[in-house]
SESEVO-956863 format. One record per residue (C-alpha): residue number from 1; chain; x, y, z; residue in three letters. Coordinates in nm, 3 decimals, decimal comma, m for minus. Example, Ala and Ser with C-alpha at 12.3 -4.5 7.8 and 13.67 -1.06 7.14 Angstrom:
<rokols>
<rokol n="1" chain="A" east="1,230" north="m0,450" up="0,780" res="ALA"/>
<rokol n="2" chain="A" east="1,367" north="m0,106" up="0,714" res="SER"/>
</rokols>
This chain:
<rokols>
<rokol n="1" chain="A" east="6,347" north="2,329" up="25,687" res="UNK"/>
<rokol n="2" chain="A" east="6,017" north="2,337" up="25,385" res="UNK"/>
<rokol n="3" chain="A" east="5,821" north="2,652" up="25,442" res="UNK"/>
<rokol n="4" chain="A" east="5,489" north="2,408" up="25,585" res="UNK"/>
<rokol n="5" chain="A" east="5,731" north="2,234" up="25,819" res="UNK"/>
<rokol n="6" chain="A" east="5,825" north="2,625" up="25,979" res="UNK"/>
<rokol n="7" chain="A" east="5,424" north="2,679" up="25,985" res="UNK"/>
<rokol n="8" chain="A" east="5,417" north="2,433" up="26,179" res="UNK"/>
<rokol n="9" chain="A" east="5,712" north="2,499" up="26,388" res="UNK"/>
<rokol n="10" chain="A" east="5,568" north="2,845" up="26,503" res="UNK"/>
<rokol n="11" chain="A" east="5,209" north="2,762" up="26,494" res="UNK"/>
<rokol n="12" chain="A" east="5,360" north="2,515" up="26,778" res="UNK"/>
<rokol n="13" chain="A" east="5,574" north="2,775" up="26,956" res="UNK"/>
<rokol n="14" chain="A" east="5,233" north="3,038" up="26,964" res="UNK"/>
<rokol n="15" chain="A" east="5,033" north="2,775" up="27,105" res="UNK"/>
<rokol n="16" chain="A" east="5,263" north="2,725" up="27,380" res="UNK"/>
<rokol n="17" chain="A" east="5,289" north="3,061" up="27,430" res="UNK"/>
<rokol n="18" chain="A" east="4,906" north="3,094" up="27,461" res="UNK"/>
<rokol n="19" chain="A" east="4,942" north="2,829" up="27,768" res="UNK"/>
<rokol n="20" chain="A" east="5,214" north="2,974" up="27,938" res="UNK"/>
<rokol n="21" chain="A" east="5,059" north="3,284" up="27,967" res="UNK"/>
<rokol n="22" chain="A" east="4,741" north="3,130" up="28,104" res="UNK"/>
<rokol n="23" chain="A" east="4,912" north="2,984" up="28,344" res="UNK"/>
<rokol n="24" chain="A" east="4,910" north="2,699" up="28,348" res="UNK"/>
<rokol n="25" chain="A" east="5,260" north="2,559" up="28,216" res="UNK"/>
<rokol n="26" chain="A" east="5,311" north="2,343" up="28,500" res="UNK"/>
<rokol n="27" chain="A" east="4,919" north="2,162" up="28,461" res="UNK"/>
<rokol n="28" chain="A" east="4,925" north="1,787" up="28,373" res="UNK"/>
<rokol n="29" chain="A" east="4,955" north="1,741" up="28,006" res="UNK"/>
<rokol n="30" chain="A" east="4,620" north="1,559" up="28,044" res="UNK"/>
<rokol n="31" chain="A" east="4,364" north="1,763" up="28,191" res="UNK"/>
<rokol n="32" chain="A" east="4,489" north="2,035" up="27,971" res="UNK"/>
<rokol n="33" chain="A" east="4,384" north="1,765" up="27,655" res="UNK"/>
<rokol n="34" chain="A" east="4,043" north="1,757" up="27,821" res="UNK"/>
<rokol n="35" chain="A" east="3,978" north="2,110" up="27,838" res="UNK"/>
<rokol n="36" chain="A" east="4,068" north="2,165" up="27,534" res="UNK"/>
<rokol n="37" chain="A" east="3,892" north="1,890" up="27,381" res="UNK"/>
<rokol n="38" chain="A" east="3,643" north="2,036" up="27,624" res="UNK"/>
<rokol n="39" chain="A" east="3,626" north="2,353" up="27,432" res="UNK"/>
<rokol n="40" chain="A" east="3,657" north="2,173" up="27,174" res="UNK"/>
<rokol n="41" chain="A" east="3,262" north="2,148" up="27,221" res="UNK"/>
<rokol n="42" chain="A" east="3,150" north="2,496" up="27,218" res="UNK"/>
<rokol n="43" chain="A" east="2,949" north="2,602" up="26,924" res="UNK"/>
<rokol n="44" chain="A" east="3,148" north="2,923" up="26,792" res="UNK"/>
<rokol n="45" chain="A" east="2,812" north="3,069" up="26,786" res="UNK"/>
<rokol n="46" chain="A" east="2,705" north="3,043" up="27,172" res="UNK"/>
<rokol n="47" chain="A" east="2,702" north="3,270" up="27,436" res="UNK"/>
<rokol n="48" chain="A" east="2,941" north="3,059" up="27,614" res="UNK"/>
<rokol n="49" chain="A" east="3,172" north="3,113" up="27,302" res="UNK"/>
<rokol n="50" chain="A" east="3,122" north="3,526" up="27,275" res="UNK"/>
<rokol n="51" chain="A" east="3,181" north="3,499" up="27,691" res="UNK"/>
<rokol n="52" chain="A" east="3,469" north="3,335" up="27,687" res="UNK"/>
<rokol n="53" chain="A" east="3,631" north="3,499" up="27,374" res="UNK"/>
<rokol n="54" chain="A" east="3,582" north="3,803" up="27,545" res="UNK"/>
<rokol n="55" chain="A" east="3,781" north="3,741" up="27,856" res="UNK"/>
<rokol n="56" chain="A" east="4,072" north="3,589" up="27,612" res="UNK"/>
<rokol n="57" chain="A" east="4,031" north="3,885" up="27,449" res="UNK"/>
<rokol n="58" chain="A" east="4,068" north="4,130" up="27,753" res="UNK"/>
<rokol n="59" chain="A" east="4,428" north="3,853" up="27,893" res="UNK"/>
<rokol n="60" chain="A" east="4,587" north="3,928" up="27,583" res="UNK"/>
<rokol n="61" chain="A" east="4,557" north="4,269" up="27,686" res="UNK"/>
<rokol n="62" chain="A" east="4,666" north="4,297" up="28,039" res="UNK"/>
<rokol n="63" chain="A" east="4,997" north="4,316" up="28,144" res="UNK"/>
<rokol n="64" chain="A" east="5,186" north="3,960" up="28,182" res="UNK"/>
<rokol n="65" chain="A" east="5,370" north="3,857" up="28,469" res="UNK"/>
<rokol n="66" chain="A" east="5,698" north="3,721" up="28,514" res="UNK"/>
<rokol n="67" chain="A" east="5,544" north="3,415" up="28,587" res="UNK"/>
<rokol n="68" chain="A" east="5,315" north="3,470" up="28,252" res="UNK"/>
<rokol n="69" chain="A" east="4,976" north="3,488" up="28,399" res="UNK"/>
<rokol n="70" chain="A" east="4,864" north="3,798" up="28,263" res="UNK"/>
<rokol n="71" chain="A" east="4,761" north="4,044" up="28,545" res="UNK"/>
<rokol n="72" chain="A" east="4,352" north="4,131" up="28,531" res="UNK"/>
<rokol n="73" chain="A" east="4,201" north="4,351" up="28,750" res="UNK"/>
<rokol n="74" chain="A" east="3,891" north="4,117" up="28,732" res="UNK"/>
<rokol n="75" chain="A" east="3,879" north="3,730" up="28,759" res="UNK"/>
<rokol n="76" chain="A" east="3,744" north="3,543" up="28,529" res="UNK"/>
<rokol n="77" chain="A" east="3,395" north="3,291" up="28,687" res="UNK"/>
</rokols>
């Protein structure tokens, strides 16, 4: 396997892990893609981007349940 293919495979693996961690591994693929396309429209400097990034940072810090869902004290808005 070439270095580029290894890098691409690792990136896909990590992104898949994020889907699992969010508890979306059984979600419809079209739903996931639609959500990601909607997220792609958010400007990186916007308050919404900062808010969502904060939620994600907290989720990465939280312990993970067996199903992949982060154990968070407060639910996201």
